[in-house]
N, CA, C and O atoms as a GROMACS GRO file, in nm:
protein
  296
    1UNK      N    1  -3.409  -8.586   1.644
    1UNK     CA    2  -3.352  -8.548   1.745
    1UNK      C    3  -3.212  -8.587   1.754
    1UNK      O    4  -3.197  -8.668   1.846
    2UNK      N    5  -3.078  -8.554   1.679
    2UNK     CA    6  -2.944  -8.588   1.645
    2UNK      C    7  -2.893  -8.572   1.769
    2UNK      O    8  -2.930  -8.485   1.847
    3UNK      N    9  -2.801  -8.663   1.794
    3UNK     CA   10  -2.671  -8.668   1.940
    3UNK      C   11  -2.618  -8.610   1.840
    3UNK      O   12  -2.630  -8.638   1.720
    4UNK      N   13  -2.515  -8.466   1.928
    4UNK     CA   14  -2.422  -8.450   1.893
    4UNK      C   15  -2.253  -8.439   2.048
    4UNK      O   16  -2.263  -8.448   2.170
    5UNK      N   17  -2.160  -8.424   1.984
    5UNK     CA   18  -2.020  -8.381   2.095
    5UNK      C   19  -2.016  -8.250   2.121
    5UNK      O   20  -2.074  -8.175   2.044
    6UNK      N   21  -1.956  -8.206   2.220
    6UNK     CA   22  -1.931  -8.024   2.230
    6UNK      C   23  -1.765  -8.098   2.255
    6UNK      O   24  -1.704  -8.163   2.340
    7UNK      N   25  -1.738  -8.022   2.083
    7UNK     CA   26  -1.565  -8.030   2.110
    7UNK      C   27  -1.505  -7.870   2.139
    7UNK      O   28  -1.568  -7.764   2.147
    8UNK      N   29  -1.356  -7.897   2.153
    8UNK     CA   30  -1.272  -7.769   2.105
    8UNK      C   31  -1.281  -7.724   2.067
    8UNK      O   32  -1.203  -7.784   1.994
    9UNK      N   33  -1.322  -7.590   1.980
    9UNK     CA   34  -1.229  -7.473   1.855
    9UNK      C   35  -1.125  -7.390   1.916
    9UNK      O   36  -1.078  -7.299   1.985
   10UNK      N   37  -1.124  -7.454   1.867
   10UNK     CA   38  -0.987  -7.273   1.943
   10UNK      C   39  -0.996  -7.280   2.080
   10UNK      O   40  -1.013  -7.379   2.151
   11UNK      N   41  -0.985  -7.183   2.105
   11UNK     CA   42  -1.036  -7.145   2.288
   11UNK      C   43  -1.211  -7.136   2.316
   11UNK      O   44  -1.244  -7.123   2.434
   12UNK      N   45  -1.310  -7.141   2.223
   12UNK     CA   46  -1.434  -7.184   2.225
   12UNK      C   47  -1.434  -7.311   2.250
   12UNK      O   48  -1.332  -7.378   2.242
   13UNK      N   49  -1.579  -7.372   2.294
   13UNK     CA   50  -1.611  -7.546   2.213
   13UNK      C   51  -1.734  -7.492   2.154
   13UNK      O   52  -1.796  -7.391   2.188
   14UNK      N   53  -1.757  -7.575   2.059
   14UNK     CA   54  -1.885  -7.605   1.980
   14UNK      C   55  -1.936  -7.771   1.952
   14UNK      O   56  -1.885  -7.882   1.932
   15UNK      N   57  -2.037  -7.723   1.963
   15UNK     CA   58  -2.119  -7.909   1.866
   15UNK      C   59  -2.092  -7.882   1.669
   15UNK      O   60  -2.071  -7.780   1.603
   16UNK      N   61  -2.101  -7.975   1.647
   16UNK     CA   62  -2.075  -7.979   1.484
   16UNK      C   63  -2.194  -8.108   1.444
   16UNK      O   64  -2.200  -8.229   1.465
   17UNK      N   65  -2.287  -8.000   1.370
   17UNK     CA   66  -2.437  -8.004   1.337
   17UNK      C   67  -2.392  -8.081   1.139
   17UNK      O   68  -2.326  -8.050   1.039
   18UNK      N   69  -2.516  -8.227   1.205
   18UNK     CA   70  -2.440  -8.329   1.055
   18UNK      C   71  -2.556  -8.224   0.929
   18UNK      O   72  -2.654  -8.150   0.929
   19UNK      N   73  -2.451  -8.290   0.832
   19UNK     CA   74  -2.487  -8.191   0.726
   19UNK      C   75  -2.713  -8.177   0.670
   19UNK      O   76  -2.776  -8.081   0.626
   20UNK      N   77  -2.767  -8.341   0.707
   20UNK     CA   78  -2.913  -8.359   0.731
   20UNK      C   79  -2.960  -8.240   0.817
   20UNK      O   80  -3.065  -8.181   0.791
   21UNK      N   81  -2.907  -8.217   0.886
   21UNK     CA   82  -2.958  -8.144   1.006
   21UNK      C   83  -2.930  -7.949   0.956
   21UNK      O   84  -3.014  -7.863   0.982
   22UNK      N   85  -2.795  -7.918   0.883
   22UNK     CA   86  -2.780  -7.790   0.847
   22UNK      C   87  -2.910  -7.829   0.701
   22UNK      O   88  -3.007  -7.753   0.705
   23UNK      N   89  -2.911  -7.865   0.662
   23UNK     CA   90  -2.986  -7.888   0.497
   23UNK      C   91  -3.140  -7.778   0.638
   23UNK      O   92  -3.161  -7.662   0.674
   24UNK      N   93  -3.200  -7.918   0.665
   24UNK     CA   94  -3.349  -7.874   0.650
   24UNK      C   95  -3.382  -7.743   0.799
   24UNK      O   96  -3.482  -7.745   0.871
   25UNK      N   97  -3.249  -7.630   0.811
   25UNK     CA   98  -3.251  -7.530   0.949
   25UNK      C   99  -3.198  -7.428   0.763
   25UNK      O  100  -3.181  -7.307   0.749
   26UNK      N  101  -3.191  -7.517   0.679
   26UNK     CA  102  -3.143  -7.444   0.519
   26UNK      C  103  -3.052  -7.348   0.585
   26UNK      O  104  -3.086  -7.231   0.574
   27UNK      N  105  -2.898  -7.382   0.679
   27UNK     CA  106  -2.761  -7.304   0.768
   27UNK      C  107  -2.707  -7.386   0.634
   27UNK      O  108  -2.736  -7.489   0.573
   28UNK      N  109  -2.569  -7.231   0.622
   28UNK     CA  110  -2.433  -7.298   0.495
   28UNK      C  111  -2.336  -7.192   0.621
   28UNK      O  112  -2.335  -7.106   0.709
   29UNK      N  113  -2.282  -7.266   0.555
   29UNK     CA  114  -2.089  -7.213   0.648
   29UNK      C  115  -2.177  -7.093   0.561
   29UNK      O  116  -2.243  -7.064   0.462
   30UNK      N  117  -2.090  -7.033   0.740
   30UNK     CA  118  -2.127  -6.829   0.721
   30UNK      C  119  -2.203  -6.773   0.749
   30UNK      O  120  -2.209  -6.650   0.756
   31UNK      N  121  -2.308  -6.876   0.778
   31UNK     CA  122  -2.431  -6.853   0.778
   31UNK      C  123  -2.431  -6.791   0.925
   31UNK      O  124  -2.360  -6.872   0.985
   32UNK      N  125  -2.485  -6.656   1.055
   32UNK     CA  126  -2.566  -6.699   1.144
   32UNK      C  127  -2.682  -6.736   1.148
   32UNK      O  128  -2.754  -6.740   1.048
   33UNK      N  129  -2.736  -6.787   1.321
   33UNK     CA  130  -2.776  -6.814   1.365
   33UNK      C  131  -2.818  -6.800   1.493
   33UNK      O  132  -2.731  -6.797   1.580
   34UNK      N  133  -2.893  -6.793   1.513
   34UNK     CA  134  -2.985  -6.759   1.679
   34UNK      C  135  -2.989  -6.868   1.775
   34UNK      O  136  -2.981  -6.984   1.736
   35UNK      N  137  -3.003  -6.836   1.910
   35UNK     CA  138  -2.911  -6.976   1.973
   35UNK      C  139  -3.006  -6.918   2.138
   35UNK      O  140  -2.934  -6.888   2.233
   36UNK      N  141  -3.105  -6.911   2.150
   36UNK     CA  142  -3.214  -6.908   2.240
   36UNK      C  143  -3.232  -7.007   2.355
   36UNK      O  144  -3.241  -7.125   2.321
   37UNK      N  145  -3.240  -6.969   2.522
   37UNK     CA  146  -3.268  -7.128   2.562
   37UNK      C  147  -3.399  -7.111   2.602
   37UNK      O  148  -3.476  -7.023   2.564
   38UNK      N  149  -3.421  -7.209   2.688
   38UNK     CA  150  -3.593  -7.173   2.699
   38UNK      C  151  -3.604  -7.344   2.839
   38UNK      O  152  -3.543  -7.448   2.817
   39UNK      N  153  -3.661  -7.329   2.922
   39UNK     CA  154  -3.687  -7.442   3.003
   39UNK      C  155  -3.690  -7.634   2.878
   39UNK      O  156  -3.688  -7.757   2.877
   40UNK      N  157  -3.696  -7.531   2.813
   40UNK     CA  158  -3.717  -7.732   2.740
   40UNK      C  159  -3.579  -7.741   2.686
   40UNK      O  160  -3.582  -7.849   2.628
   41UNK      N  161  -3.457  -7.690   2.671
   41UNK     CA  162  -3.364  -7.726   2.587
   41UNK      C  163  -3.252  -7.497   2.506
   41UNK      O  164  -3.228  -7.376   2.516
   42UNK      N  165  -3.243  -7.637   2.436
   42UNK     CA  166  -3.157  -7.488   2.352
   42UNK      C  167  -3.252  -7.512   2.220
   42UNK      O  168  -3.323  -7.605   2.182
   43UNK      N  169  -3.219  -7.387   2.170
   43UNK     CA  170  -3.353  -7.382   2.055
   43UNK      C  171  -3.113  -7.274   1.952
   43UNK      O  172  -3.006  -7.217   1.974
   44UNK      N  173  -3.205  -7.335   1.860
   44UNK     CA  174  -3.060  -7.306   1.721
   44UNK      C  175  -3.200  -7.216   1.560
   44UNK      O  176  -3.318  -7.232   1.530
   45UNK      N  177  -3.166  -7.191   1.544
   45UNK     CA  178  -3.326  -7.044   1.474
   45UNK      C  179  -3.213  -7.052   1.306
   45UNK      O  180  -3.108  -7.114   1.291
   46UNK      N  181  -3.274  -6.983   1.223
   46UNK     CA  182  -3.160  -6.935   1.150
   46UNK      C  183  -3.211  -6.750   1.157
   46UNK      O  184  -3.317  -6.688   1.150
   47UNK      N  185  -3.024  -6.705   1.180
   47UNK     CA  186  -3.068  -6.571   1.165
   47UNK      C  187  -3.156  -6.513   1.057
   47UNK      O  188  -3.122  -6.529   0.940
   48UNK      N  189  -3.273  -6.443   1.089
   48UNK     CA  190  -3.344  -6.314   1.013
   48UNK      C  191  -3.321  -6.175   0.990
   48UNK      O  192  -3.416  -6.114   1.039
   49UNK      N  193  -3.242  -6.100   0.940
   49UNK     CA  194  -3.187  -5.996   0.995
   49UNK      C  195  -3.324  -5.864   1.038
   49UNK      O  196  -3.324  -5.768   1.115
   50UNK      N  197  -3.462  -5.941   0.912
   50UNK     CA  198  -3.565  -5.815   0.939
   50UNK      C  199  -3.656  -5.848   0.974
   50UNK      O  200  -3.768  -5.812   0.938
   51UNK      N  201  -3.613  -5.961   1.090
   51UNK     CA  202  -3.732  -6.035   1.214
   51UNK      C  203  -3.669  -5.945   1.316
   51UNK      O  204  -3.725  -5.865   1.392
   52UNK      N  205  -3.506  -5.981   1.300
   52UNK     CA  206  -3.422  -5.872   1.442
   52UNK      C  207  -3.495  -5.758   1.419
   52UNK      O  208  -3.573  -5.729   1.509
   53UNK      N  209  -3.492  -5.665   1.297
   53UNK     CA  210  -3.480  -5.569   1.355
   53UNK      C  211  -3.686  -5.494   1.391
   53UNK      O  212  -3.698  -5.390   1.456
   54UNK      N  213  -3.807  -5.563   1.342
   54UNK     CA  214  -3.930  -5.580   1.397
   54UNK      C  215  -3.923  -5.633   1.519
   54UNK      O  216  -4.012  -5.604   1.598
   55UNK      N  217  -3.823  -5.717   1.560
   55UNK     CA  218  -3.867  -5.757   1.785
   55UNK      C  219  -3.727  -5.592   1.809
   55UNK      O  220  -3.728  -5.568   1.929
   56UNK      N  221  -3.647  -5.514   1.751
   56UNK     CA  222  -3.570  -5.411   1.768
   56UNK      C  223  -3.719  -5.278   1.801
   56UNK      O  224  -3.715  -5.180   1.875
   57UNK      N  225  -3.789  -5.308   1.749
   57UNK     CA  226  -3.856  -5.197   1.732
   57UNK      C  227  -4.029  -5.245   1.769
   57UNK      O  228  -4.118  -5.160   1.769
   58UNK      N  229  -4.041  -5.316   1.783
   58UNK     CA  230  -4.119  -5.392   1.924
   58UNK      C  231  -4.092  -5.384   2.142
   58UNK      O  232  -4.153  -5.362   2.247
   59UNK      N  233  -3.916  -5.430   2.072
   59UNK     CA  234  -3.880  -5.391   2.228
   59UNK      C  235  -3.901  -5.274   2.243
   59UNK      O  236  -3.932  -5.243   2.358
   60UNK      N  237  -3.894  -5.180   2.158
   60UNK     CA  238  -3.848  -4.937   2.175
   60UNK      C  239  -4.011  -4.954   2.231
   60UNK      O  240  -4.043  -4.909   2.341
   61UNK      N  241  -4.146  -5.049   2.108
   61UNK     CA  242  -4.225  -5.011   2.145
   61UNK      C  243  -4.281  -5.010   2.314
   61UNK      O  244  -4.355  -4.940   2.384
   62UNK      N  245  -4.213  -5.108   2.328
   62UNK     CA  246  -4.301  -5.187   2.513
   62UNK      C  247  -4.238  -5.136   2.573
   62UNK      O  248  -4.298  -5.120   2.679
   63UNK      N  249  -4.058  -5.053   2.582
   63UNK     CA  250  -4.060  -4.964   2.631
   63UNK      C  251  -4.118  -4.826   2.705
   63UNK      O  252  -4.137  -4.792   2.822
   64UNK      N  253  -4.128  -4.789   2.623
   64UNK     CA  254  -4.216  -4.696   2.539
   64UNK      C  255  -4.409  -4.687   2.573
   64UNK      O  256  -4.504  -4.609   2.564
   65UNK      N  257  -4.385  -4.783   2.603
   65UNK     CA  258  -4.573  -4.743   2.605
   65UNK      C  259  -4.580  -4.857   2.742
   65UNK      O  260  -4.693  -4.906   2.743
   66UNK      N  261  -4.496  -4.908   2.851
   66UNK     CA  262  -4.477  -5.026   2.963
   66UNK      C  263  -4.590  -5.012   3.040
   66UNK      O  264  -4.663  -5.103   3.079
   67UNK      N  265  -4.605  -4.846   3.068
   67UNK     CA  266  -4.765  -4.809   3.083
   67UNK      C  267  -4.914  -4.855   3.120
   67UNK      O  268  -4.985  -4.902   3.209
   68UNK      N  269  -4.910  -4.810   2.994
   68UNK     CA  270  -5.026  -4.819   2.878
   68UNK      C  271  -5.072  -4.993   2.879
   68UNK      O  272  -5.182  -5.034   2.914
   69UNK      N  273  -4.943  -5.091   2.826
   69UNK     CA  274  -4.969  -5.192   2.841
   69UNK      C  275  -4.962  -5.276   2.952
   69UNK      O  276  -4.940  -5.397   2.945
   70UNK      N  277  -4.985  -5.202   3.070
   70UNK     CA  278  -4.982  -5.296   3.182
   70UNK      C  279  -5.170  -5.288   3.228
   70UNK      O  280  -5.243  -5.368   3.286
   71UNK      N  281  -5.192  -5.162   3.171
   71UNK     CA  282  -5.324  -5.167   3.184
   71UNK      C  283  -5.455  -5.193   3.079
   71UNK      O  284  -5.574  -5.162   3.085
   72UNK      N  285  -5.380  -5.258   2.988
   72UNK     CA  286  -5.447  -5.324   2.908
   72UNK      C  287  -5.476  -5.459   2.920
   72UNK      O  288  -5.577  -5.522   2.891
   73UNK      N  289  -5.345  -5.501   2.978
   73UNK     CA  290  -5.285  -5.608   3.046
   73UNK      C  291  -5.447  -5.676   3.096
   73UNK      O  292  -5.499  -5.776   3.046
   74UNK      N  293  -5.510  -5.583   3.216
   74UNK     CA  294  -5.585  -5.674   3.354
   74UNK      C  295  -5.699  -5.638   3.291
   74UNK      O  296  -5.808  -5.672   3.337
   0.00000   0.00000   0.00000
């Protein structure tokens, strides 16, 4: 666990991540990350365009087959 301070960056607010944290996540300057919020807090993960494409396809399939999936879940 690492404690970071929220700072003003231009007109926004941001957190500066320590170099060892960035290294563990294999994130470099200019990389994109995904931020998700759940009941435990904030999760920061490297952005993977292949995963994003898969997630988009899965969401489309779930929407298209919503009724069938509801019946299968019973």
